[in-house]
C-alpha positions in Angstrom: -4.2 12.6 23.0 -5.0 10.5 19.9 -8.6 9.2 20.1 -9.0 6.0 18.2 -11.3 3.1 18.1 -9.1 1.3 20.5 -9.3 4.1 23.1 -13.0 4.3 22.6 -13.4 0.6 23.2 -11.3 0.9 26.3 -13.4 3.7 27.7 -16.6 1.7 27.1 -15.2 -1.3 28.9 -14.2 0.9 31.9 -17.7 2.3 32.1 -19.2 -1.1 32.3 -16.9 -2.1 35.1 -17.7 1.1 36.9 -21.4 0.2 37.1 -20.4 -3.0 38.9 -17.7 -1.7 41.1 -18.3 1.9 42.4 -15.2 4.0 42.6 -13.3 2.2 39.9 -11.6 4.6 37.4 -9.7 4.2 34.3 -8.5 6.1 31.3 -6.9 5.6 27.9 -4.3 7.3 25.9 -2.6 6.6 22.6 0.1 7.9 20.4 1.8 7.5 17.1 5.2 6.3 16.0 6.0 8.1 12.9 9.6 9.3 13.6 11.6 7.7 10.9 15.0 8.5 9.4 15.4 11.3 6.9 14.9 10.8 3.2 18.0 9.6 1.5 17.5 12.1 -1.4 16.9 11.7 -5.1 18.5 8.9 -7.1 20.4 9.3 -10.3 18.3 10.1 -13.3 17.4 7.6 -16.0 16.8 8.8 -19.5 13.3 7.8 -20.4 11.0 8.5 -23.3 8.5 11.4 -22.9 5.0 10.3 -22.2 2.2 10.3 -24.8 -0.9 12.3 -23.9 -3.2 10.4 -21.5 -5.9 8.5 -23.4 -8.3 5.7 -22.5 -6.9 3.6 -25.4 -3.2 4.6 -25.5 -0.8 3.8 -28.2 1.8 1.1 -27.4 5.3 2.4 -26.7 7.6 -0.4 -25.8 11.0 1.3 -26.3 13.1 0.3 -23.3 15.3 2.8 -21.4 18.6 2.1 -19.7 18.9 0.1 -16.6 18.9 2.3 -13.5 21.3 1.3 -10.8 20.5 3.6 -8.0 20.6 3.4 -4.2 17.4 2.9 -2.3 17.7 3.2 1.4 20.1 1.3 3.7 21.7 -1.7 2.1 23.9 -4.3 3.8 26.0 -7.1 2.2 24.2 -10.2 1.1 24.1 -12.9 3.8 22.9 -10.8 6.6 20.3 -12.8 8.5 16.7 -11.7 7.9 15.8 -11.0 11.5 14.1 -8.0 13.2 16.6 -5.6 14.7 17.5 -6.0 18.4 19.6 -9.3 18.4 22.9 -7.5 19.2 25.9 -9.5 20.5 28.9 -8.4 22.6 31.0 -7.6 19.6 33.8 -10.1 20.5 32.6 -13.6 21.0 29.4 -13.4 19.1 27.5 -14.4 22.2 24.9 -12.2 23.8 26.3 -9.9 26.5 25.5 -11.4 29.9 23.5 -9.2 32.3 25.1 -7.8 35.4 22.1 -9.1 37.4 19.1 -11.2 36.8 16.6 -9.6 34.5 12.9 -10.1 34.4 11.3 -12.1 31.5 11.4 -10.2 28.2 8.3 -8.4 27.0 6.5 -10.0 24.1 7.2 -8.5 20.7 4.8 -5.8 19.6 1.9 -7.0 17.5 2.0 -6.8 13.7 -0.7 -4.2 13.8 1.6 -1.5 15.4 0.1 1.7 14.2 3.0 3.2 12.1 3.4 3.9 8.4 6.2 1.4 8.0 6.9 -1.2 10.7 10.0 -2.5 9.0 11.8 0.8 8.5 14.6 -0.3 11.0 15.1 -3.7 9.4 18.6 -4.5 8.1 18.1 -5.0 4.4 20.8 -6.8 2.4 22.0 -5.4 -0.9 19.3 -5.2 -3.5 19.5 -7.0 -6.8 21.7 -5.3 -9.5 23.7 -6.0 -12.6 22.5 -8.6 -15.0 19.1 -9.8 -13.7 18.0 -13.3 -14.8 15.1 -13.8 -17.2 12.5 -15.7 -15.1 9.0 -16.4 -16.3 8.0 -17.6 -12.8 6.8 -15.1 -10.2 9.5 -14.4 -7.6 9.2 -16.3 -4.4 7.7 -13.9 -1.8 9.1 -15.9 1.1 12.7 -15.9 -0.2 14.8 -13.2 1.5 17.5 -11.2 -0.2 20.0 -13.2 1.8 19.0 -16.3 0.0 17.1 -17.8 2.9 13.3 -18.4 3.1 11.5 -17.0 6.1 10.2 -19.6 8.6 8.4 -17.4 11.1 5.5 -15.0 11.0 7.6 -12.5 13.0 10.0 -12.3 10.0 7.4 -11.0 7.6 7.8 -7.4 8.6 11.4 -7.4 7.5 10.7 -9.5 4.4 8.0 -7.0 3.5 10.6 -4.2 3.8 12.8 -6.0 1.3 9.9 -6.3 -1.1 9.1 -2.6 -0.6 12.6 -1.4 -1.3 13.0 -3.7 -4.3 9.7 -2.4 -5.8 10.8 1.2 -5.2 14.1 0.6 -7.0 12.7 -1.2 -10.0 9.0 -0.1 -10.4 7.8 2.9 -8.5 10.6 5.1 -7.3 11.2 5.8 -3.6 8.6 6.8 -1.2 10.3 9.2 1.3 9.6 8.8 5.0 7.6 11.4 6.9 9.0 14.9 6.2 10.5 17.1 8.9 7.2 19.0 9.6 3.6 17.9 8.9 0.7 20.0 10.3 -2.8 20.9 9.4 -6.4 20.8 10.5 -9.4 18.5 10.4 -13.1 19.4 10.3 -16.3 17.7 9.3 -15.9 19.5 5.9 -12.2 19.4 5.0 -8.6 18.5 5.9 -5.7 20.8 5.3 -2.2 19.5 5.1 1.0 21.6 5.4 4.4 20.1 4.8 7.9 21.5 5.3 11.1 19.6 4.6 14.7 20.8 4.1 13.8 24.4 3.3 10.9 23.5 1.0 7.2 23.7 1.8 3.8 22.9 0.2 0.2 22.4 1.2 -3.0 20.9 -0.1 -6.6 20.5 1.0 -9.2 17.7 0.7 -12.9 17.8 1.3 -14.8 15.5 3.7 -18.3 14.1 3.4 -19.6 12.7 6.7 -21.8 9.6 6.9 -25.4 9.8 5.9 -26.7 7.1 8.3 -26.8 9.5 11.3 -23.3 8.4 12.7 -21.5 11.2 14.5 -17.8 11.7 14.9 -15.4 10.3 15.5 -16.0 7.9 12.6 -14.0 5.7 10.2 -13.1 7.2 6.8 -12.4 6.0 3.3 -10.0 8.0 1.1 -11.7 8.1 -2.3 -9.0 8.7 -4.9 -10.0 11.0 -7.8 -13.4 11.9 -9.0 -15.5 12.1 -12.2 -15.5 9.0 -14.5 -12.6 7.3 -12.7 -13.9 8.2 -9.2 -15.0 5.5 -6.8 -18.6 4.8 -7.8 -19.6 3.3 -4.4 -19.1 6.5 -2.3 -22.8 6.7 -1.4 -22.9 3.1 -0.1 -19.8 3.9 2.0 -21.5 6.9 3.6 -24.7 5.0 4.2 -22.7 2.3 6.0 -21.4 4.8 8.6 -18.0 5.7 7.0 -17.0 9.2 6.0 -15.5 9.8 2.6 -12.4 11.9 2.1 -12.4 13.2 -1.5 -8.7 13.1 -2.5 -7.6 14.9 -5.6 -4.4 13.1 -6.5 -3.5 15.7 -9.1 -2.9 18.3 -6.4 -0.1 16.0 -5.1 1.2 14.7 -8.5 -0.1 16.1 -11.8 -0.4 14.2 -15.1 -0.3 17.4 -17.0 3.4 17.7 -17.4 6.3 15.6 -18.8 8.3 13.0 -16.9 11.3 15.3 -16.8 9.2 18.1 -15.3 7.0 16.6 -12.6 4.7 18.9 -10.7 2.4 18.8 -7.7 2.8 18.9 -3.9 5.1 15.9 -3.7 7.5 17.3 -6.3 7.4 20.8 -4.6 9.3 19.0 -1.8 11.4 16.4 -3.7 12.0 18.2 -7.0 10.6 18.1 -10.6 13.5 15.7 -11.5 12.6 13.1 -8.8 12.6 9.6 -10.2 9.5 8.7 -8.2 6.4 8.1 -10.2 2.9 9.4 -9.6 1.6 6.3 -7.8 4.0 6.6 -5.0 3.6 10.4 -5.0 -0.1 9.9 -4.5 0.6 7.4 -1.7 2.9 10.0 0.0 0.0 12.5 0.0 -2.4 10.1 1.7 0.1 9.3 4.3 0.4 13.0 5.1 -3.4 13.2 5.4 -3.3 10.3 8.0 -0.5 12.2 9.9 -2.8 15.2 10.2 -5.8 13.1 11.3 -3.6 11.5 14.0 -2.5 14.9 15.2 -6.1 16.1 15.4 -6.8 13.7 18.2 -9.6 11.7 16.6 -12.3 14.2 17.4 -13.8 13.9 13.9 -12.2 11.0 12.1 -10.5 7.8 13.3 -7.0 7.5 12.0 -6.8 3.8 12.8 -10.0 2.9 10.9 -9.2 4.1 7.4 -9.7 2.6 3.9 -8.6 3.7 0.4 -10.4 3.1 -2.9 -10.2 4.2 -6.5 -10.9 3.0 -10.1 -8.8 2.6 -13.2 -5.7 4.9 -12.9 -6.9 5.8 -9.5 -7.3 2.1 -8.8 -3.6 1.8 -9.5 -3.2 4.6 -7.0 -5.4 3.0 -4.3 -3.5 -0.3 -4.6 -0.1 1.5 -4.2 -1.4 3.7 -1.4 -2.7 0.8 0.7 0.4 -1.3 0.1 2.8 1.4 1.2 1.2 2.6 4.4 0.4 0.1 7.1 -1.9 2.4 8.9 -4.6 1.8 6.2 -6.9 -0.9 7.4 -8.6 -1.7 4.1 -7.4 -1.3 0.5 -9.9 -1.4 -2.4 -8.4 -1.3 -5.9 -11.1 -1.3 -8.6 -10.3 -2.3 -12.2 -6.8 -1.1 -11.8 -5.2 -2.5 -15.0 -1.6 -2.5 -15.9 0.5 -0.8 -13.3 -2.0 -1.9 -10.7 -2.9 -5.4 -9.5 -2.2 -7.5 -12.6 1.1 -9.4 -12.6 3.6 -7.9 -15.1 4.7 -11.3 -16.3 1.1 -12.2 -17.4 0.2 -8.9 -19.1 2.0 -9.5 -22.5 0.3 -12.9 -23.0 -3.2 -11.7 -22.1 -3.4 -8.7 -24.4 -3.7 -6.1 -21.6 -2.2 -2.6 -21.9 1.5 -3.3 -22.5 4.2 -2.4 -20.0 5.6 0.1 -22.5 2.2 1.7 -23.0 1.5 2.0 -19.3 5.0 3.5 -18.8 4.6 6.0 -21.7 1.0 7.1 -21.1 2.1 9.2 -18.2 4.6 8.9 -15.4 2.5 6.7 -13.1 5.6 4.4 -12.7 9.1 5.4 -11.6 11.7 6.3 -14.1 13.7 3.1 -13.6 10.8 0.9 -14.9 11.6 2.2 -18.4 14.4 -0.4 -18.6 11.9 -3.3 -18.2 9.1 -2.4 -20.6 10.2 -5.1 -23.1 11.5 -7.6 -20.6 9.3 -7.7 -17.5 10.5 -11.3 -16.9 13.7 -9.9 -15.6 12.0 -7.8 -12.9 13.1 -9.1 -9.4 9.7 -8.3 -8.0 6.1 -8.5 -9.3 2.7 -7.3 -8.2 1.7 -10.5 -6.3 4.3 -9.3 -3.8 2.7 -5.8 -3.7 -0.6 -7.7 -2.9 1.4 -9.4 -0.1 2.6 -6.1 1.3 -1.0 -5.4 2.4 -1.0 -8.5 4.6 -2.2 -8.9 7.3 -4.6 -6.0 6.7 -7.7 -6.1 4.6 -7.6 -6.2 0.8 -10.7 -6.2 -1.5 -9.9 -6.3 -5.3 -12.8 -5.5 -7.6 -12.3 -6.4 -11.2 -13.9 -6.4 -14.7 -13.7 -9.6 -16.8 -15.0 -7.9 -20.0 -12.2 -5.5 -20.8 -9.0 -7.5 -21.7 -7.0 -4.2 -21.7 -7.4 -4.3 -17.9 -5.7 -7.6 -17.5 -8.3 -9.4 -15.4 -6.7 -12.8 -15.7 -3.3 -11.4 -14.6 -5.0 -9.6 -11.7 -6.6 -12.9 -10.6 -3.2 -14.6 -10.7 -1.8 -11.7 -8.6 -4.6 -12.2 -6.0 -4.1 -16.0 -5.9 -0.3 -15.7 -5.5 -0.6 -12.9 -2.9 -3.1 -14.9 -1.0 -0.4 -17.5 -0.4 1.3 -15.0 1.9 -2.0 -14.1 3.6 -2.6 -17.8 4.2 0.9 -18.4 5.6 0.4 -15.6 8.0 -2.9 -17.1 9.2 -5.0 -14.3 7.7 -6.3 -15.8 4.5 -9.8 -14.5 5.4 -8.5 -10.9 5.0 -8.1 -11.0 1.2 -10.9 -11.0 -1.4 -11.1 -10.8 -5.2 -14.3 -10.3 -7.2 -14.8 -10.3 -10.9 -17.9 -12.3 -11.4 -20.2 -9.5 -12.5 -22.9 -9.1 -15.2 -22.0 -5.7 -16.7 -18.7 -4.7 -18.4 -19.0 -0.9 -18.1 -15.7 0.5 -16.8 -15.8 1.8 -13.2 -19.5 1.2 -12.9 -21.2 0.8 -9.5 -22.3 -2.9 -9.7 -24.8 -4.6 -7.4 -22.5 -7.7 -7.2 -19.9 -5.5 -5.4 -22.2 -4.1 -2.7 -22.2 -7.1 -0.3 -18.4 -7.7 -0.2 -17.9 -3.9 0.1 -20.2 -3.7 3.1 -18.8 -6.8 4.7 -15.2 -5.4 4.4 -16.2 -2.0 5.8 -17.9 -3.6 8.7 -15.0 -6.0 9.3 -12.0 -3.7 9.0 -13.4 -0.2 9.8 -16.6 -0.4 11.8 -15.6 -3.6 13.7 -19.2 -4.9 13.5 -18.6 -7.9 11.3 -16.2 -10.8 10.7 -17.1 -12.2 7.2 -14.3 -14.2 5.6 -12.9 -13.0 2.4 -13.3 -15.0 -0.8 -11.7 -15.1 -4.3 -14.4 -15.3 -6.9 -13.3 -14.9 -10.5 -15.5 -14.7 -13.6 -15.5 -17.9 -15.7 -14.7 -15.7 -18.7 -11.5 -14.3 -17.2 -10.0 -16.9 -14.8 -6.3 -16.8 -14.2 -4.1 -19.9 -13.7 -1.4 -19.5 -11.0 0.3 -22.9 -11.9 2.5 -21.8 -14.8 3.8 -18.8 -12.8 4.5 -20.5 -9.4 7.6 -22.7 -8.9 7.8 -22.3 -5.1 6.0 -23.9 -2.2 4.1 -22.0 0.5 5.8 -22.6 3.8 4.1 -23.2 7.2 5.2 -20.2 9.2 5.5 -20.6 12.9 
């Protein structure tokens, strides 16, 4: 049985009723829904330049690579309606098959918070863009489906999100495979071990756990802190003091920066091959998803799988952003000063003086191989990072930024937050996104006092369930983005 915050709340309610009505009994149970189709396999390779050694101030390498036209999951012809699966007809007249006898009213659709890694995995996705992509300085319309029609209902967002996910995998990140054939492991108050087997290959990795310091006992919520050292999340002590455990995730065990793009290493590449076209950001996301799998299997005796956050700074902020966007089981995502390849819109980076797309691609293989074709022409990308922001909706997103380092692209990050917030607002969850860059100090990845209150409020709201503070978008006056020049679409009122 999976113990979660939902089952604990149910048990508490039952106990209260028991006091009033002797003899009344109740129980709770839960489960997971992670059975998804098998991985479609690697995509054709794209020749790309070898990376330059990682540096804090990398040299710009803007040499484009060839366009990659590779498959990415199930694709259907353009024009297929963007509707959730399940509207089958009789195959002849186009009308629904009449029932043999009267049927009871249909059950309401499952809520958007269904606890699975990817709620839209069964959506019918039309063909992805290919061929000659238009040069478009405006941000792509996040509400416009691949079939050429805009969504009109909140219930359509899950499938529209799936379209964005697969487009981003094809052109920016590389594919994130679904859950492998076998995932097992163990969870304790000190560590989590993950064992993975898939199609004859196997790997494993371990992460350490630091329990809360405020006296809270398990099961407790947890925050996955990506990386350590200078780029580690500097607010881990605050997190533990708030009653949330910290999972210390070494992303290099899953995808290492120490090797070349054509010889990728780490647990992810043990399974999917050193020639995989998937970059490190999605590889790191895959690793966290497997950690959540194991926490679910453990039954919630120590950590709560349905009350988890992820955070990281700089390159690990890019990782945290991607991890949270690509796994819907993560309740709160906290990218901190993520820079190019993270939150900032690609279309804004060249004009702001941030790390160039070519430099971000060449520094190491954070991004998928196919992105090499766009390093000198990001305006032809059919997707941008405001849509990755939107992929987090309706869950919690707290973006922490630094207005003093132009190389991080704070103005472009602000624009991404503003544009992504349009999706949050249309879904009726505008209070679930925050952006903060109004800080006094410019030291990279520093634990700033201005971040403490929004961090606590978000932990209380999305993990501890003890608060309900509305999110806010507060940018520094010295690095304020302007959405207007990038937005040529209207935000719809979704029913």
